PyMOL CGO cylinders between C-alpha atoms (Angstrom):
from pymol import cmd
from pymol.cgo import CYLINDER

trace = [
    CYLINDER, 22.89, 29.08, 27.35, 22.02, 26.06, 25.25, 0.3, 1, 1, 1, 1, 1, 1,
    CYLINDER, 22.02, 26.06, 25.25, 24.65, 23.43, 24.68, 0.3, 1, 1, 1, 1, 1, 1,
    CYLINDER, 24.65, 23.43, 24.68, 25.11, 22.49, 21.04, 0.3, 1, 1, 1, 1, 1, 1,
    CYLINDER, 25.11, 22.49, 21.04, 26.09, 18.93, 20.21, 0.3, 1, 1, 1, 1, 1, 1,
    CYLINDER, 26.09, 18.93, 20.21, 27.31, 17.91, 16.78, 0.3, 1, 1, 1, 1, 1, 1,
    CYLINDER, 27.31, 17.91, 16.78, 26.10, 14.53, 15.60, 0.3, 1, 1, 1, 1, 1, 1,
    CYLINDER, 26.10, 14.53, 15.60, 27.93, 12.87, 12.74, 0.3, 1, 1, 1, 1, 1, 1,
    CYLINDER, 27.93, 12.87, 12.74, 25.64, 10.88, 10.52, 0.3, 1, 1, 1, 1, 1, 1,
    CYLINDER, 25.64, 10.88, 10.52, 27.55, 8.02, 8.97, 0.3, 1, 1, 1, 1, 1, 1,
    CYLINDER, 27.55, 8.02, 8.97, 24.95, 7.07, 6.41, 0.3, 1, 1, 1, 1, 1, 1,
    CYLINDER, 24.95, 7.07, 6.41, 21.78, 8.64, 5.11, 0.3, 1, 1, 1, 1, 1, 1,
    CYLINDER, 21.78, 8.64, 5.11, 18.78, 6.76, 6.53, 0.3, 1, 1, 1, 1, 1, 1,
    CYLINDER, 18.78, 6.76, 6.53, 16.67, 7.02, 3.39, 0.3, 1, 1, 1, 1, 1, 1,
    CYLINDER, 16.67, 7.02, 3.39, 19.58, 5.99, 1.18, 0.3, 1, 1, 1, 1, 1, 1,
    CYLINDER, 19.58, 5.99, 1.18, 20.15, 2.92, 3.32, 0.3, 1, 1, 1, 1, 1, 1,
    CYLINDER, 20.15, 2.92, 3.32, 16.44, 2.11, 3.10, 0.3, 1, 1, 1, 1, 1, 1,
    CYLINDER, 16.44, 2.11, 3.10, 16.54, 2.44, -0.69, 0.3, 1, 1, 1, 1, 1, 1,
    CYLINDER, 16.54, 2.44, -0.69, 19.41, -0.04, -0.85, 0.3, 1, 1, 1, 1, 1, 1,
    CYLINDER, 19.41, -0.04, -0.85, 17.45, -2.54, 1.22, 0.3, 1, 1, 1, 1, 1, 1,
    CYLINDER, 17.45, -2.54, 1.22, 14.35, -1.95, -0.91, 0.3, 1, 1, 1, 1, 1, 1,
    CYLINDER, 14.35, -1.95, -0.91, 16.36, -2.66, -4.05, 0.3, 1, 1, 1, 1, 1, 1,
    CYLINDER, 16.36, -2.66, -4.05, 17.59, -5.88, -2.45, 0.3, 1, 1, 1, 1, 1, 1,
    CYLINDER, 17.59, -5.88, -2.45, 13.99, -6.88, -1.68, 0.3, 1, 1, 1, 1, 1, 1,
    CYLINDER, 13.99, -6.88, -1.68, 13.03, -6.17, -5.28, 0.3, 1, 1, 1, 1, 1, 1,
    CYLINDER, 13.03, -6.17, -5.28, 15.89, -8.27, -6.66, 0.3, 1, 1, 1, 1, 1, 1,
    CYLINDER, 15.89, -8.27, -6.66, 14.88, -11.21, -4.48, 0.3, 1, 1, 1, 1, 1, 1,
    CYLINDER, 14.88, -11.21, -4.48, 11.26, -10.96, -5.61, 0.3, 1, 1, 1, 1, 1, 1,
    CYLINDER, 11.26, -10.96, -5.61, 12.30, -10.63, -9.25, 0.3, 1, 1, 1, 1, 1, 1,
    CYLINDER, 12.30, -10.63, -9.25, 14.50, -13.72, -8.97, 0.3, 1, 1, 1, 1, 1, 1,
    CYLINDER, 14.50, -13.72, -8.97, 11.54, -15.64, -7.56, 0.3, 1, 1, 1, 1, 1, 1,
    CYLINDER, 11.54, -15.64, -7.56, 9.16, -14.14, -10.16, 0.3, 1, 1, 1, 1, 1, 1,
    CYLINDER, 9.16, -14.14, -10.16, 6.92, -12.74, -7.43, 0.3, 1, 1, 1, 1, 1, 1,
    CYLINDER, 6.92, -12.74, -7.43, 5.16, -9.37, -7.83, 0.3, 1, 1, 1, 1, 1, 1,
    CYLINDER, 5.16, -9.37, -7.83, 4.73, -7.16, -4.74, 0.3, 1, 1, 1, 1, 1, 1,
    CYLINDER, 4.73, -7.16, -4.74, 2.05, -4.47, -4.54, 0.3, 1, 1, 1, 1, 1, 1,
    CYLINDER, 2.05, -4.47, -4.54, 2.19, -1.98, -1.68, 0.3, 1, 1, 1, 1, 1, 1,
    CYLINDER, 2.19, -1.98, -1.68, -1.16, -0.67, -0.46, 0.3, 1, 1, 1, 1, 1, 1,
    CYLINDER, -1.16, -0.67, -0.46, -1.03, 2.53, 1.62, 0.3, 1, 1, 1, 1, 1, 1,
    CYLINDER, -1.03, 2.53, 1.62, -3.77, 4.68, 3.08, 0.3, 1, 1, 1, 1, 1, 1,
    CYLINDER, -3.77, 4.68, 3.08, -5.22, 6.08, 6.27, 0.3, 1, 1, 1, 1, 1, 1,
    CYLINDER, -5.22, 6.08, 6.27, -6.90, 3.98, 8.94, 0.3, 1, 1, 1, 1, 1, 1,
    CYLINDER, -6.90, 3.98, 8.94, -10.42, 3.10, 7.80, 0.3, 1, 1, 1, 1, 1, 1,
    CYLINDER, -10.42, 3.10, 7.80, -9.85, 3.89, 4.13, 0.3, 1, 1, 1, 1, 1, 1,
    CYLINDER, -9.85, 3.89, 4.13, -10.61, 0.29, 3.14, 0.3, 1, 1, 1, 1, 1, 1,
    CYLINDER, -10.61, 0.29, 3.14, -7.14, -1.12, 2.40, 0.3, 1, 1, 1, 1, 1, 1,
    CYLINDER, -7.14, -1.12, 2.40, -7.76, -4.47, 4.06, 0.3, 1, 1, 1, 1, 1, 1,
    CYLINDER, -7.76, -4.47, 4.06, -11.16, -4.95, 2.44, 0.3, 1, 1, 1, 1, 1, 1,
    CYLINDER, -11.16, -4.95, 2.44, -9.84, -4.18, -1.03, 0.3, 1, 1, 1, 1, 1, 1,
    CYLINDER, -9.84, -4.18, -1.03, -7.02, -6.70, -0.61, 0.3, 1, 1, 1, 1, 1, 1,
    CYLINDER, -7.02, -6.70, -0.61, -9.50, -9.31, 0.64, 0.3, 1, 1, 1, 1, 1, 1,
    CYLINDER, -9.50, -9.31, 0.64, -11.73, -8.75, -2.38, 0.3, 1, 1, 1, 1, 1, 1,
    CYLINDER, -11.73, -8.75, -2.38, -8.77, -9.02, -4.75, 0.3, 1, 1, 1, 1, 1, 1,
    CYLINDER, -8.77, -9.02, -4.75, -7.59, -12.25, -3.11, 0.3, 1, 1, 1, 1, 1, 1,
    CYLINDER, -7.59, -12.25, -3.11, -11.07, -13.76, -3.56, 0.3, 1, 1, 1, 1, 1, 1,
    CYLINDER, -11.07, -13.76, -3.56, -11.52, -12.56, -7.14, 0.3, 1, 1, 1, 1, 1, 1,
    CYLINDER, -11.52, -12.56, -7.14, -8.02, -13.31, -8.47, 0.3, 1, 1, 1, 1, 1, 1,
    CYLINDER, -8.02, -13.31, -8.47, -7.84, -16.85, -7.18, 0.3, 1, 1, 1, 1, 1, 1,
    CYLINDER, -7.84, -16.85, -7.18, -5.87, -18.00, -10.21, 0.3, 1, 1, 1, 1, 1, 1,
    CYLINDER, -5.87, -18.00, -10.21, -2.90, -16.23, -8.64, 0.3, 1, 1, 1, 1, 1, 1,
    CYLINDER, -2.90, -16.23, -8.64, -1.10, -17.61, -5.61, 0.3, 1, 1, 1, 1, 1, 1,
    CYLINDER, -1.10, -17.61, -5.61, -1.39, -14.70, -3.18, 0.3, 1, 1, 1, 1, 1, 1,
    CYLINDER, -1.39, -14.70, -3.18, 0.18, -13.82, 0.16, 0.3, 1, 1, 1, 1, 1, 1,
    CYLINDER, 0.18, -13.82, 0.16, 0.02, -10.74, 2.36, 0.3, 1, 1, 1, 1, 1, 1,
    CYLINDER, 0.02, -10.74, 2.36, 2.25, -8.76, 4.67, 0.3, 1, 1, 1, 1, 1, 1,
    CYLINDER, 2.25, -8.76, 4.67, 0.06, -6.79, 7.09, 0.3, 1, 1, 1, 1, 1, 1,
    CYLINDER, 0.06, -6.79, 7.09, 1.66, -3.76, 8.73, 0.3, 1, 1, 1, 1, 1, 1,
    CYLINDER, 1.66, -3.76, 8.73, 0.22, -2.18, 11.84, 0.3, 1, 1, 1, 1, 1, 1,
    CYLINDER, 0.22, -2.18, 11.84, 1.45, -0.35, 14.91, 0.3, 1, 1, 1, 1, 1, 1,
    CYLINDER, 1.45, -0.35, 14.91, 0.17, -3.11, 17.20, 0.3, 1, 1, 1, 1, 1, 1,
    CYLINDER, 0.17, -3.11, 17.20, -1.98, -6.26, 16.99, 0.3, 1, 1, 1, 1, 1, 1,
    CYLINDER, -1.98, -6.26, 16.99, -2.43, -8.68, 14.10, 0.3, 1, 1, 1, 1, 1, 1,
    CYLINDER, -2.43, -8.68, 14.10, -6.12, -8.23, 13.29, 0.3, 1, 1, 1, 1, 1, 1,
    CYLINDER, -6.12, -8.23, 13.29, -5.60, -7.57, 9.57, 0.3, 1, 1, 1, 1, 1, 1,
    CYLINDER, -5.60, -7.57, 9.57, -3.25, -10.54, 9.20, 0.3, 1, 1, 1, 1, 1, 1,
    CYLINDER, -3.25, -10.54, 9.20, -5.88, -12.71, 10.88, 0.3, 1, 1, 1, 1, 1, 1,
    CYLINDER, -5.88, -12.71, 10.88, -8.46, -11.53, 8.37, 0.3, 1, 1, 1, 1, 1, 1,
    CYLINDER, -8.46, -11.53, 8.37, -6.18, -12.52, 5.51, 0.3, 1, 1, 1, 1, 1, 1,
    CYLINDER, -6.18, -12.52, 5.51, -5.39, -15.88, 7.08, 0.3, 1, 1, 1, 1, 1, 1,
    CYLINDER, -5.39, -15.88, 7.08, -9.10, -16.70, 7.17, 0.3, 1, 1, 1, 1, 1, 1,
    CYLINDER, -9.10, -16.70, 7.17, -9.01, -16.59, 3.37, 0.3, 1, 1, 1, 1, 1, 1,
    CYLINDER, -9.01, -16.59, 3.37, -6.52, -19.45, 3.42, 0.3, 1, 1, 1, 1, 1, 1,
    CYLINDER, -6.52, -19.45, 3.42, -3.57, -17.40, 2.16, 0.3, 1, 1, 1, 1, 1, 1,
    CYLINDER, -3.57, -17.40, 2.16, -0.18, -16.90, 3.84, 0.3, 1, 1, 1, 1, 1, 1,
    CYLINDER, -0.18, -16.90, 3.84, -0.19, -13.75, 5.99, 0.3, 1, 1, 1, 1, 1, 1,
    CYLINDER, -0.19, -13.75, 5.99, 2.67, -12.24, 7.97, 0.3, 1, 1, 1, 1, 1, 1,
    CYLINDER, 2.67, -12.24, 7.97, 1.81, -9.58, 10.58, 0.3, 1, 1, 1, 1, 1, 1,
    CYLINDER, 1.81, -9.58, 10.58, 4.33, -6.76, 10.98, 0.3, 1, 1, 1, 1, 1, 1,
    CYLINDER, 4.33, -6.76, 10.98, 4.09, -4.60, 14.09, 0.3, 1, 1, 1, 1, 1, 1,
    CYLINDER, 4.09, -4.60, 14.09, 6.05, -1.35, 14.02, 0.3, 1, 1, 1, 1, 1, 1,
    CYLINDER, 6.05, -1.35, 14.02, 5.55, -0.37, 17.68, 0.3, 1, 1, 1, 1, 1, 1,
    CYLINDER, 5.55, -0.37, 17.68, 5.76, 3.41, 17.74, 0.3, 1, 1, 1, 1, 1, 1,
    CYLINDER, 5.76, 3.41, 17.74, 6.75, 3.79, 14.08, 0.3, 1, 1, 1, 1, 1, 1,
    CYLINDER, 6.75, 3.79, 14.08, 4.13, 5.11, 11.66, 0.3, 1, 1, 1, 1, 1, 1,
    CYLINDER, 4.13, 5.11, 11.66, 5.32, 3.23, 8.57, 0.3, 1, 1, 1, 1, 1, 1,
    CYLINDER, 5.32, 3.23, 8.57, 6.89, 0.05, 7.31, 0.3, 1, 1, 1, 1, 1, 1,
    CYLINDER, 6.89, 0.05, 7.31, 10.46, 0.14, 6.04, 0.3, 1, 1, 1, 1, 1, 1,
    CYLINDER, 10.46, 0.14, 6.04, 12.46, -2.10, 3.74, 0.3, 1, 1, 1, 1, 1, 1,
    CYLINDER, 12.46, -2.10, 3.74, 14.27, -3.78, 6.64, 0.3, 1, 1, 1, 1, 1, 1,
    CYLINDER, 14.27, -3.78, 6.64, 11.03, -4.88, 8.31, 0.3, 1, 1, 1, 1, 1, 1,
    CYLINDER, 11.03, -4.88, 8.31, 9.62, -6.07, 5.01, 0.3, 1, 1, 1, 1, 1, 1,
    CYLINDER, 9.62, -6.07, 5.01, 12.75, -8.09, 4.25, 0.3, 1, 1, 1, 1, 1, 1,
    CYLINDER, 12.75, -8.09, 4.25, 12.21, -10.14, 7.41, 0.3, 1, 1, 1, 1, 1, 1,
    CYLINDER, 12.21, -10.14, 7.41, 8.54, -10.68, 6.52, 0.3, 1, 1, 1, 1, 1, 1,
    CYLINDER, 8.54, -10.68, 6.52, 9.50, -11.84, 3.02, 0.3, 1, 1, 1, 1, 1, 1,
    CYLINDER, 9.50, -11.84, 3.02, 11.80, -14.43, 4.58, 0.3, 1, 1, 1, 1, 1, 1,
    CYLINDER, 11.80, -14.43, 4.58, 8.76, -16.00, 6.25, 0.3, 1, 1, 1, 1, 1, 1,
    CYLINDER, 8.76, -16.00, 6.25, 6.83, -16.47, 3.01, 0.3, 1, 1, 1, 1, 1, 1,
    CYLINDER, 6.83, -16.47, 3.01, 7.04, -19.44, 0.62, 0.3, 1, 1, 1, 1, 1, 1,
    CYLINDER, 7.04, -19.44, 0.62, 8.24, -17.39, -2.36, 0.3, 1, 1, 1, 1, 1, 1,
    CYLINDER, 8.24, -17.39, -2.36, 8.56, -20.42, -4.66, 0.3, 1, 1, 1, 1, 1, 1,
    CYLINDER, 8.56, -20.42, -4.66, 4.83, -20.98, -4.23, 0.3, 1, 1, 1, 1, 1, 1,
    CYLINDER, 4.83, -20.98, -4.23, 3.64, -17.40, -4.82, 0.3, 1, 1, 1, 1, 1, 1,
    CYLINDER, 3.64, -17.40, -4.82, 2.74, -15.05, -7.65, 0.3, 1, 1, 1, 1, 1, 1,
    CYLINDER, 2.74, -15.05, -7.65, 1.66, -11.91, -5.74, 0.3, 1, 1, 1, 1, 1, 1,
    CYLINDER, 1.66, -11.91, -5.74, 2.37, -10.37, -2.34, 0.3, 1, 1, 1, 1, 1, 1,
    CYLINDER, 2.37, -10.37, -2.34, 0.22, -7.50, -1.08, 0.3, 1, 1, 1, 1, 1, 1,
    CYLINDER, 0.22, -7.50, -1.08, 2.10, -5.34, 1.42, 0.3, 1, 1, 1, 1, 1, 1,
    CYLINDER, 2.10, -5.34, 1.42, -0.41, -3.43, 3.52, 0.3, 1, 1, 1, 1, 1, 1,
    CYLINDER, -0.41, -3.43, 3.52, 1.33, -0.44, 5.05, 0.3, 1, 1, 1, 1, 1, 1,
    CYLINDER, 1.33, -0.44, 5.05, 0.51, 1.16, 8.40, 0.3, 1, 1, 1, 1, 1, 1,
    CYLINDER, 0.51, 1.16, 8.40, -2.61, 3.36, 8.30, 0.3, 1, 1, 1, 1, 1, 1,
    CYLINDER, -2.61, 3.36, 8.30, -1.05, 6.71, 7.46, 0.3, 1, 1, 1, 1, 1, 1,
    CYLINDER, -1.05, 6.71, 7.46, -0.78, 9.07, 4.47, 0.3, 1, 1, 1, 1, 1, 1,
    CYLINDER, -0.78, 9.07, 4.47, 2.39, 10.86, 5.56, 0.3, 1, 1, 1, 1, 1, 1,
    CYLINDER, 2.39, 10.86, 5.56, 5.17, 8.64, 6.86, 0.3, 1, 1, 1, 1, 1, 1,
    CYLINDER, 5.17, 8.64, 6.86, 5.06, 5.85, 4.22, 0.3, 1, 1, 1, 1, 1, 1,
    CYLINDER, 5.06, 5.85, 4.22, 5.74, 8.31, 1.39, 0.3, 1, 1, 1, 1, 1, 1,
    CYLINDER, 5.74, 8.31, 1.39, 9.53, 8.39, 1.83, 0.3, 1, 1, 1, 1, 1, 1,
    CYLINDER, 9.53, 8.39, 1.83, 10.20, 4.74, 2.59, 0.3, 1, 1, 1, 1, 1, 1,
    CYLINDER, 10.20, 4.74, 2.59, 10.41, 2.40, -0.38, 0.3, 1, 1, 1, 1, 1, 1,
    CYLINDER, 10.41, 2.40, -0.38, 9.76, -1.24, 0.40, 0.3, 1, 1, 1, 1, 1, 1,
    CYLINDER, 9.76, -1.24, 0.40, 10.82, -2.97, -2.79, 0.3, 1, 1, 1, 1, 1, 1,
    CYLINDER, 10.82, -2.97, -2.79, 7.31, -3.31, -4.21, 0.3, 1, 1, 1, 1, 1, 1,
    CYLINDER, 7.31, -3.31, -4.21, 6.69, -3.22, -7.95, 0.3, 1, 1, 1, 1, 1, 1,
    CYLINDER, 6.69, -3.22, -7.95, 3.71, -0.86, -7.59, 0.3, 1, 1, 1, 1, 1, 1,
    CYLINDER, 3.71, -0.86, -7.59, 2.32, 1.46, -4.95, 0.3, 1, 1, 1, 1, 1, 1,
    CYLINDER, 2.32, 1.46, -4.95, -1.42, 1.92, -4.46, 0.3, 1, 1, 1, 1, 1, 1,
    CYLINDER, -1.42, 1.92, -4.46, -2.85, 4.66, -2.25, 0.3, 1, 1, 1, 1, 1, 1,
    CYLINDER, -2.85, 4.66, -2.25, -6.39, 4.22, -0.94, 0.3, 1, 1, 1, 1, 1, 1,
    CYLINDER, -6.39, 4.22, -0.94, -8.41, 7.17, 0.33, 0.3, 1, 1, 1, 1, 1, 1,
    CYLINDER, -8.41, 7.17, 0.33, -12.00, 7.27, 1.49, 0.3, 1, 1, 1, 1, 1, 1,
    CYLINDER, -12.00, 7.27, 1.49, -14.50, 10.05, 0.87, 0.3, 1, 1, 1, 1, 1, 1,
    CYLINDER, -14.50, 10.05, 0.87, -15.08, 10.03, 4.64, 0.3, 1, 1, 1, 1, 1, 1,
    CYLINDER, -15.08, 10.03, 4.64, -11.64, 11.59, 5.07, 0.3, 1, 1, 1, 1, 1, 1,
    CYLINDER, -11.64, 11.59, 5.07, -12.84, 14.73, 3.28, 0.3, 1, 1, 1, 1, 1, 1,
    CYLINDER, -12.84, 14.73, 3.28, -12.50, 15.66, -0.36, 0.3, 1, 1, 1, 1, 1, 1,
    CYLINDER, -12.50, 15.66, -0.36, -9.44, 17.80, 0.38, 0.3, 1, 1, 1, 1, 1, 1,
    CYLINDER, -9.44, 17.80, 0.38, -7.43, 14.91, 1.83, 0.3, 1, 1, 1, 1, 1, 1,
    CYLINDER, -7.43, 14.91, 1.83, -5.50, 14.22, -1.38, 0.3, 1, 1, 1, 1, 1, 1,
    CYLINDER, -5.50, 14.22, -1.38, -4.54, 17.88, -1.79, 0.3, 1, 1, 1, 1, 1, 1,
    CYLINDER, -4.54, 17.88, -1.79, -3.29, 17.86, 1.81, 0.3, 1, 1, 1, 1, 1, 1,
    CYLINDER, -3.29, 17.86, 1.81, -1.07, 14.79, 1.32, 0.3, 1, 1, 1, 1, 1, 1,
    CYLINDER, -1.07, 14.79, 1.32, 0.61, 15.19, -2.08, 0.3, 1, 1, 1, 1, 1, 1,
    CYLINDER, 0.61, 15.19, -2.08, 3.89, 13.36, -1.38, 0.3, 1, 1, 1, 1, 1, 1,
    CYLINDER, 3.89, 13.36, -1.38, 2.49, 9.85, -1.20, 0.3, 1, 1, 1, 1, 1, 1,
    CYLINDER, 2.49, 9.85, -1.20, 0.56, 10.31, -4.46, 0.3, 1, 1, 1, 1, 1, 1,
    CYLINDER, 0.56, 10.31, -4.46, 3.62, 11.55, -6.36, 0.3, 1, 1, 1, 1, 1, 1,
    CYLINDER, 3.62, 11.55, -6.36, 5.23, 8.14, -5.83, 0.3, 1, 1, 1, 1, 1, 1,
    CYLINDER, 5.23, 8.14, -5.83, 2.15, 6.01, -6.53, 0.3, 1, 1, 1, 1, 1, 1,
    CYLINDER, 2.15, 6.01, -6.53, 0.91, 4.28, -9.65, 0.3, 1, 1, 1, 1, 1, 1,
    CYLINDER, 0.91, 4.28, -9.65, -2.74, 4.03, -8.59, 0.3, 1, 1, 1, 1, 1, 1,
    CYLINDER, -2.74, 4.03, -8.59, -5.07, 6.07, -6.39, 0.3, 1, 1, 1, 1, 1, 1,
    CYLINDER, -5.07, 6.07, -6.39, -8.24, 4.36, -5.23, 0.3, 1, 1, 1, 1, 1, 1,
    CYLINDER, -8.24, 4.36, -5.23, -11.01, 6.68, -4.04, 0.3, 1, 1, 1, 1, 1, 1,
    CYLINDER, -11.01, 6.68, -4.04, -13.18, 4.41, -1.94, 0.3, 1, 1, 1, 1, 1, 1,
    CYLINDER, -13.18, 4.41, -1.94, -16.69, 4.54, -0.42, 0.3, 1, 1, 1, 1, 1, 1,
    CYLINDER, -16.69, 4.54, -0.42, -18.06, 6.73, -3.21, 0.3, 1, 1, 1, 1, 1, 1,
    CYLINDER, -18.06, 6.73, -3.21, -21.51, 5.30, -2.47, 0.3, 1, 1, 1, 1, 1, 1,
    CYLINDER, -21.51, 5.30, -2.47, -21.74, 7.52, 0.64, 0.3, 1, 1, 1, 1, 1, 1,
    CYLINDER, -21.74, 7.52, 0.64, -20.05, 10.63, -0.78, 0.3, 1, 1, 1, 1, 1, 1,
    CYLINDER, -20.05, 10.63, -0.78, -23.23, 12.68, -0.71, 0.3, 1, 1, 1, 1, 1, 1,
    CYLINDER, -23.23, 12.68, -0.71, -23.83, 11.82, 2.94, 0.3, 1, 1, 1, 1, 1, 1,
    CYLINDER, -23.83, 11.82, 2.94, -20.42, 13.12, 4.02, 0.3, 1, 1, 1, 1, 1, 1,
    CYLINDER, -20.42, 13.12, 4.02, -20.54, 16.14, 1.70, 0.3, 1, 1, 1, 1, 1, 1,
    CYLINDER, -20.54, 16.14, 1.70, -17.55, 14.99, -0.36, 0.3, 1, 1, 1, 1, 1, 1,
    CYLINDER, -17.55, 14.99, -0.36, -16.91, 15.30, -4.09, 0.3, 1, 1, 1, 1, 1, 1,
    CYLINDER, -16.91, 15.30, -4.09, -15.03, 12.28, -5.51, 0.3, 1, 1, 1, 1, 1, 1,
    CYLINDER, -15.03, 12.28, -5.51, -14.45, 14.17, -8.76, 0.3, 1, 1, 1, 1, 1, 1,
    CYLINDER, -14.45, 14.17, -8.76, -12.53, 16.85, -6.91, 0.3, 1, 1, 1, 1, 1, 1,
    CYLINDER, -12.53, 16.85, -6.91, -10.44, 14.16, -5.25, 0.3, 1, 1, 1, 1, 1, 1,
    CYLINDER, -10.44, 14.16, -5.25, -9.66, 12.57, -8.61, 0.3, 1, 1, 1, 1, 1, 1,
    CYLINDER, -9.66, 12.57, -8.61, -8.73, 15.94, -10.11, 0.3, 1, 1, 1, 1, 1, 1,
    CYLINDER, -8.73, 15.94, -10.11, -6.40, 16.69, -7.20, 0.3, 1, 1, 1, 1, 1, 1,
    CYLINDER, -6.40, 16.69, -7.20, -4.71, 13.30, -7.63, 0.3, 1, 1, 1, 1, 1, 1,
    CYLINDER, -4.71, 13.30, -7.63, -4.13, 13.83, -11.34, 0.3, 1, 1, 1, 1, 1, 1,
    CYLINDER, -4.13, 13.83, -11.34, -2.88, 17.37, -10.77, 0.3, 1, 1, 1, 1, 1, 1,
    CYLINDER, -2.88, 17.37, -10.77, -0.32, 16.11, -8.26, 0.3, 1, 1, 1, 1, 1, 1,
    CYLINDER, -0.32, 16.11, -8.26, 0.74, 13.22, -10.50, 0.3, 1, 1, 1, 1, 1, 1,
    CYLINDER, 0.74, 13.22, -10.50, -0.41, 13.37, -14.14, 0.3, 1, 1, 1, 1, 1, 1,
    CYLINDER, -0.41, 13.37, -14.14, 0.78, 9.77, -14.72, 0.3, 1, 1, 1, 1, 1, 1,
    CYLINDER, 0.78, 9.77, -14.72, -1.31, 8.45, -11.83, 0.3, 1, 1, 1, 1, 1, 1,
    CYLINDER, -1.31, 8.45, -11.83, -4.17, 6.09, -12.60, 0.3, 1, 1, 1, 1, 1, 1,
    CYLINDER, -4.17, 6.09, -12.60, -7.23, 7.06, -10.54, 0.3, 1, 1, 1, 1, 1, 1,
    CYLINDER, -7.23, 7.06, -10.54, -10.32, 4.96, -9.92, 0.3, 1, 1, 1, 1, 1, 1,
    CYLINDER, -10.32, 4.96, -9.92, -13.47, 5.61, -7.88, 0.3, 1, 1, 1, 1, 1, 1,
    CYLINDER, -13.47, 5.61, -7.88, -14.87, 2.53, -6.19, 0.3, 1, 1, 1, 1, 1, 1,
    CYLINDER, -14.87, 2.53, -6.19, -17.20, 1.26, -3.52, 0.3, 1, 1, 1, 1, 1, 1,
    CYLINDER, -17.20, 1.26, -3.52, -15.92, -1.85, -1.81, 0.3, 1, 1, 1, 1, 1, 1,
    CYLINDER, -15.92, -1.85, -1.81, -19.36, -2.21, -0.20, 0.3, 1, 1, 1, 1, 1, 1,
    CYLINDER, -19.36, -2.21, -0.20, -21.52, -2.11, -3.34, 0.3, 1, 1, 1, 1, 1, 1,
    CYLINDER, -21.52, -2.11, -3.34, -18.94, -3.45, -5.77, 0.3, 1, 1, 1, 1, 1, 1,
    CYLINDER, -18.94, -3.45, -5.77, -18.99, -0.29, -7.91, 0.3, 1, 1, 1, 1, 1, 1,
    CYLINDER, -18.99, -0.29, -7.91, -15.98, -0.18, -10.27, 0.3, 1, 1, 1, 1, 1, 1,
    CYLINDER, -15.98, -0.18, -10.27, -14.12, -2.95, -8.41, 0.3, 1, 1, 1, 1, 1, 1,
    CYLINDER, -14.12, -2.95, -8.41, -13.28, -4.59, -11.72, 0.3, 1, 1, 1, 1, 1, 1,
    CYLINDER, -13.28, -4.59, -11.72, -10.89, -1.72, -12.45, 0.3, 1, 1, 1, 1, 1, 1,
    CYLINDER, -10.89, -1.72, -12.45, -9.07, -2.48, -9.18, 0.3, 1, 1, 1, 1, 1, 1,
    CYLINDER, -9.07, -2.48, -9.18, -8.76, -6.13, -10.18, 0.3, 1, 1, 1, 1, 1, 1,
    CYLINDER, -8.76, -6.13, -10.18, -7.65, -5.15, -13.70, 0.3, 1, 1, 1, 1, 1, 1,
    CYLINDER, -7.65, -5.15, -13.70, -4.88, -2.95, -12.32, 0.3, 1, 1, 1, 1, 1, 1,
    CYLINDER, -4.88, -2.95, -12.32, -3.48, -5.86, -10.30, 0.3, 1, 1, 1, 1, 1, 1,
    CYLINDER, -3.48, -5.86, -10.30, -3.58, -8.16, -13.31, 0.3, 1, 1, 1, 1, 1, 1,
    CYLINDER, -3.58, -8.16, -13.31, -1.81, -5.55, -15.43, 0.3, 1, 1, 1, 1, 1, 1,
    CYLINDER, -1.81, -5.55, -15.43, 0.99, -5.14, -12.89, 0.3, 1, 1, 1, 1, 1, 1,
    CYLINDER, 0.99, -5.14, -12.89, 1.47, -8.90, -12.59, 0.3, 1, 1, 1, 1, 1, 1,
    CYLINDER, 1.47, -8.90, -12.59, 1.34, -9.63, -16.31, 0.3, 1, 1, 1, 1, 1, 1,
    CYLINDER, 1.34, -9.63, -16.31, 3.74, -6.77, -17.13, 0.3, 1, 1, 1, 1, 1, 1,
    CYLINDER, 3.74, -6.77, -17.13, 6.35, -8.35, -14.84, 0.3, 1, 1, 1, 1, 1, 1,
    CYLINDER, 6.35, -8.35, -14.84, 6.31, -11.68, -16.69, 0.3, 1, 1, 1, 1, 1, 1,
]
cmd.load_cgo(trace, "trace")
């Protein structure tokens, strides 16, 4: 016979996270800093796209929060650009949460910033339910993940403002159809902006930069 144990949950975990995310947002709003969360699987190109944006949009004062399970390799890449970078290790957790991000924000010189990129842990599942306090969520997918990857992970796209389909320059070599991926994204979220880019060749990167500028300028 199995023993049944009743566990009383005092407070909903996601509700508590939403409260902390709202607190993060209020702090950023008070400091007039815009936060953009960038999610996506490992190898999708999140770090590279943030690097390119930091180089291109050098009129903005930019910082990064780099989430990963272990190590600080991405944060080190951002630091080499001469911008503030806070590494966030989650240990065994597969996503950032608002509590972790709040501590990272405390380490940044908010009075000297315009934009913070929050790079989430490489995952398309876990980050979907955990708000961080960002003003916009971007989801990056690569054609190398398969052109059905968006259809298989709808939740994270329902809560995003932009989907970036990356590495389109090699789509034919991995037998992937970027148009199908874009159609799946728009079917899941009709309000979602979708762009197809190649971080390697520079194809369509201007639209990525334009999205960031739009988010920042709309918050002024």
